[in-house]
C-alpha positions as MATLAB code, in Angstrom:
seq = 'MLFTISLVISLLLAVGNVTAEVVSRYEVYLPAVERYWIVNPATSKYQYNHDSSLAYYRGNWYAVWNANTNPLESQPGQAP';
ca = [
     -32.682   73.670    1.242;
     -32.450   75.258    4.171;
     -29.178   75.648    3.440;
     -29.395   77.493   -0.143;
     -32.230   80.009    1.625;
     -29.835   80.807    4.892;
     -26.747   81.610    1.827;
     -29.712   83.808   -0.801;
     -30.630   85.445    2.668;
     -26.969   86.445    4.172;
     -25.523   87.150    0.675;
     -28.422   89.810    0.085;
     -27.873   91.140    3.879;
     -24.419   91.695    2.928;
     -25.283   93.873   -0.042;
     -26.727   96.407    1.483;
     -24.138   97.062    4.252;
     -22.230   98.360    1.147;
     -21.720  101.731    1.750;
     -20.261  104.554   -1.242;
     -17.297  105.024    0.212;
     -16.794  101.463   -0.137;
     -17.941  101.388   -3.769;
     -16.047  105.378   -4.331;
     -12.988  103.654   -4.276;
     -12.316  101.717   -7.482;
     -11.843  104.246   -9.948;
     -14.386  103.772  -13.263;
     -13.893  103.750  -16.563;
     -16.000  106.334  -18.653;
     -15.211  106.851  -21.754;
     -15.758  109.555  -24.025;
     -18.853  108.177  -26.473;
     -18.517  110.086  -30.203;
     -21.253  109.355  -33.114;
     -20.416  109.034  -36.412;
     -21.959  107.935  -39.631;
     -20.328  105.156  -41.658;
     -23.118  104.667  -44.024;
     -26.104  106.679  -43.719;
     -29.278  105.201  -44.897;
     -30.772  108.522  -46.453;
     -28.083  108.903  -49.275;
     -26.316  105.496  -49.790;
     -27.500  102.818  -52.691;
     -26.837   99.979  -49.709;
     -30.196   99.526  -48.234;
     -29.063   96.636  -46.588;
     -26.444   97.050  -43.724;
     -25.654   94.133  -41.895;
     -22.852   91.846  -40.023;
     -21.546   94.712  -38.253;
     -18.431   94.975  -36.066;
     -15.697   97.315  -34.337;
     -12.478   96.293  -34.050;
      -9.652   98.110  -32.056;
      -5.573   97.099  -33.853;
      -2.827   99.275  -32.682;
      -4.508  102.695  -32.034;
      -6.870  102.618  -35.144;
     -10.848  101.525  -34.736;
     -12.233  100.027  -37.861;
     -15.962   99.007  -38.806;
     -16.815   95.946  -41.094;
     -20.470   95.252  -42.067;
     -22.285   93.331  -44.790;
     -23.887   95.253  -47.281;
     -26.477   94.852  -50.407;
     -28.546   97.345  -52.482;
     -31.488   94.441  -51.988;
     -32.744   95.510  -48.889;
     -33.897   91.647  -49.046;
     -32.384   88.776  -47.019;
     -30.648   85.994  -49.815;
     -32.201   87.672  -52.168;
     -30.234   87.766  -55.825;
     -28.812   90.009  -56.810;
     -27.446   90.636  -53.829;
     -23.041   91.758  -53.883;
     -21.275   88.757  -53.075;
];
């Protein structure tokens, strides 16, 4: 138990010695984020949208999801 406490204290002290100069040596990826409507719930007949996924494949982004006109899960009338 004493070893664990000593290790935790040592790690906390080591982190305290990290300076901005050390951190700034690393390049950080900061992508440009753009937002788009894929389905506008105000105008779409599909009011229940779920299971969304985004994928990047061969230079293109793809969005897929399940959508139904019935806004309730597992109810009759949902699109297969």
